[in-house]
C-alpha positions in Angstrom: 0.0 0.0 0.0 1.4 3.4 -1.0 2.1 5.8 1.9 2.2 9.6 2.1 5.7 9.6 3.5 7.0 7.5 0.6 5.3 9.7 -1.9 6.8 12.8 -0.4 10.3 11.2 -0.5 9.8 10.2 -4.2 8.5 13.6 -5.1 11.6 15.3 -3.8 14.0 13.1 -5.7 13.9 15.1 -9.0 13.5 18.5 -7.2 15.6 21.4 -8.4 16.2 24.5 -6.3 17.1 26.5 -9.4 13.8 25.5 -11.1 11.9 26.3 -7.9 13.2 29.9 -8.0 12.0 30.2 -11.6 8.6 28.7 -10.7 8.1 31.0 -7.7 8.5 34.0 -10.1 6.4 32.5 -12.9 3.5 31.7 -10.6 3.5 35.2 -9.0 4.1 34.2 -5.4 5.1 37.7 -4.2 3.1 39.8 -1.7 -0.3 40.8 -3.2 0.1 38.5 -6.2 -2.3 35.7 -7.1 0.0 32.9 -5.9 1.2 34.8 -2.7 3.1 32.4 -0.4 3.1 29.3 -2.6 6.1 27.1 -2.1 7.8 25.2 -4.9 10.2 22.2 -4.9 11.1 22.6 -8.6 9.6 19.4 -10.1 8.2 19.3 -13.6 4.7 18.2 -14.6 5.9 15.0 -16.3 7.9 14.1 -13.2 4.8 14.7 -11.1 2.6 12.5 -13.4 5.1 9.7 -13.0 4.8 10.0 -9.1 1.0 10.2 -9.3 0.8 7.0 -11.4 3.2 5.2 -8.9 1.0 6.3 -5.9 -2.5 6.2 -7.5 -3.8 3.9 -4.7 -2.9 6.4 -2.0 -5.7 6.4 0.6 -8.1 9.4 0.1 -7.3 10.6 3.6 -3.7 11.0 2.6 -4.7 12.6 -0.7 -6.5 15.2 1.4 -3.4 15.8 3.5 -1.3 16.2 0.3 -3.9 18.5 -1.2 -3.8 20.8 1.8 0.0 21.2 1.6 1.5 24.6 1.3 3.8 23.0 -1.4 2.6 23.6 -4.9 3.8 20.3 -6.3 2.2 18.3 -3.5 -1.2 19.8 -4.3 -0.7 19.2 -8.0 0.4 15.6 -7.4 -2.7 15.0 -5.3 -4.9 16.4 -8.1 -3.1 14.2 -10.7 -3.9 11.1 -8.4 -7.5 12.2 -8.4 -7.6 12.5 -12.2 -6.1 9.1 -12.6 -8.6 7.5 -10.2 -11.5 9.3 -11.9 -10.5 8.1 -15.3 -9.7 4.5 -14.2 -12.7 4.2 -11.9 -16.3 2.9 -12.3 -19.3 5.1 -11.9 -19.2 4.8 -8.1 -15.6 5.8 -7.9 -16.0 8.7 -10.3 -18.8 10.1 -8.2 -16.7 9.7 -5.1 -13.7 11.5 -6.6 -16.0 14.3 -8.0 -17.5 14.9 -4.5 -14.1 14.8 -2.9 -12.8 17.4 -5.4 -15.7 19.7 -4.6 -15.1 19.4 -0.9 -11.5 20.5 -1.4 -11.9 23.3 -3.9 -10.1 25.8 -1.7 -6.8 23.9 -2.3 -7.2 24.1 -6.2 -5.8 27.5 -6.0 -3.6 28.3 -8.9 -4.2 28.2 -12.6 -2.2 25.1 -13.4 -4.0 23.2 -10.7 -7.3 24.2 -12.2 -6.2 23.5 -15.8 -4.9 20.0 -15.1 -7.9 18.8 -13.2 -11.2 20.8 -13.7 -12.3 19.4 -17.1 -11.1 15.9 -16.3 -13.0 15.6 -13.0 -15.8 18.3 -12.8 -16.4 18.6 -16.5 -16.2 14.9 -17.2 -18.7 14.2 -14.4 -21.2 16.8 -15.6 -21.4 15.8 -19.2 -24.9 14.4 -19.6 -26.0 16.0 -16.3 -27.1 19.5 -15.1 -24.6 22.3 -15.5 -26.1 24.3 -12.7 -22.9 23.9 -10.7 -20.9 25.7 -13.4 -23.3 28.7 -13.2 -22.9 28.8 -9.4 -19.1 28.7 -9.7 -19.1 31.7 -12.1 -20.7 33.7 -9.3 -18.0 32.8 -6.8 -15.8 35.5 -5.4 -12.9 33.1 -5.7 -11.1 33.5 -8.9 -10.1 29.8 -9.0 -13.7 28.6 -8.7 -14.6 30.9 -11.6 -11.7 29.5 -13.6 -12.8 26.0 -12.8 -16.3 26.8 -14.2 -14.9 27.7 -17.7 -12.1 25.2 -17.9 -14.5 22.4 -16.9 -16.4 23.0 -20.1 -13.5 21.6 -22.1 -15.0 18.2 -21.4 -18.2 19.3 -23.1 -16.3 20.7 -26.0 -14.5 17.4 -26.6 -17.8 15.7 -26.7 -19.1 18.1 -29.3 -21.3 20.1 -26.9 -20.5 23.9 -27.1 -23.5 25.4 -25.3 -22.1 25.1 -21.8 -18.9 26.9 -22.9 -20.8 29.7 -24.5 -23.1 30.1 -21.6 -20.3 30.2 -19.0 -18.3 32.6 -21.3 -21.2 35.0 -21.4 -21.5 34.9 -17.6 -17.8 35.7 -17.2 -17.6 38.3 -20.0 -17.4 41.1 -17.6 -15.0 39.5 -15.2 -12.1 41.8 -14.2 -9.3 39.3 -13.7 -6.8 38.6 -16.6 -6.6 34.9 -15.7 -10.3 34.6 -16.3 -10.0 36.5 -19.6 -7.3 34.1 -20.8 -9.3 31.0 -19.7 -12.5 32.1 -21.4 -10.6 33.1 -24.6 -8.9 29.7 -24.5 -12.1 27.8 -24.3 -13.7 29.9 -27.0 -10.7 29.2 -29.2 -11.2 25.4 -28.6 -14.8 25.8 -29.7 -13.6 27.6 -32.9 -11.0 24.8 -33.6 -14.0 22.4 -33.9 -16.6 24.7 -35.4 -15.6 28.2 -36.4 -19.2 29.1 -37.4 -20.5 28.4 -33.9 -17.7 30.6 -32.4 -18.3 33.5 -34.8 -22.1 33.3 -34.3 -21.4 33.8 -30.6 -18.7 36.5 -31.1 -20.6 38.8 -33.3 -22.9 40.2 -30.7 -20.4 40.0 -27.9 -16.9 40.8 -29.2 -17.1 44.6 -28.8 -17.8 44.2 -25.1 -15.1 41.5 -24.4 -11.9 42.2 -22.6 -9.1 42.6 -25.2 -7.1 39.6 -23.9 -10.2 37.4 -24.0 -10.9 38.3 -27.6 -7.3 37.9 -28.7 -7.2 34.4 -27.3 -10.5 33.5 -28.9 -9.6 34.6 -32.4 -5.9 33.5 -32.3 -6.4 30.9 -35.0 -8.3 33.1 -37.4 -6.7 34.3 -40.6 -4.9 37.6 -40.2 -7.5 39.7 -41.9 -10.3 38.3 -39.9 -8.4 38.9 -36.7 -7.8 42.4 -37.7 -11.5 43.0 -38.4 -12.5 41.8 -34.9 -9.8 43.8 -33.2 -10.8 47.0 -35.1 -14.5 46.4 -34.6 -15.3 46.2 -38.3 -16.9 42.7 -38.5 
């Protein structure tokens, strides 16, 4: 049986103090920044994935302890374990992991933690079910819960369902945070990669009121002339 102590020892084997310093700057851990106080070991995502696979049978109580850690890579490793268990589990296990994730949302507190887990757990669970949870998360004062709402819709996009993304995007169109602008634009771009007509039909009545970053992300794959038309308001 995997143990938390063994996981922590294994996670520290590839740690790099030089990389940790880079990551602490990259993830804005300074006073007043969105990642204030976050601590890094200096471990890459592929290295963490390998650890998560090795310790996928870690007891959920220990996953909770790992997820509440002040160390960024420990929290991400916990989430990668949950993703693995969700994807490998039966319906009962998937429901269990989904509910565990929701109970511990306060620890999913940086953009990479959201982006590597929200669609694979929250979104995957909600496909075919009510999306009321996503609407509720968009109203949260917590930026990471709002980002979970939009990134979770990636699961719907991959299943060919675009309405949840467009609905959440409209709810977040006036959000003030740059990290929400980027996430919404990213999901809109993913819709456009699969059906540009659907994306443009949504953009036409909304693009003039969108934050510039959100719009730029959404139209990133458009031909240059079409991008220019949107950016200059001449569509």
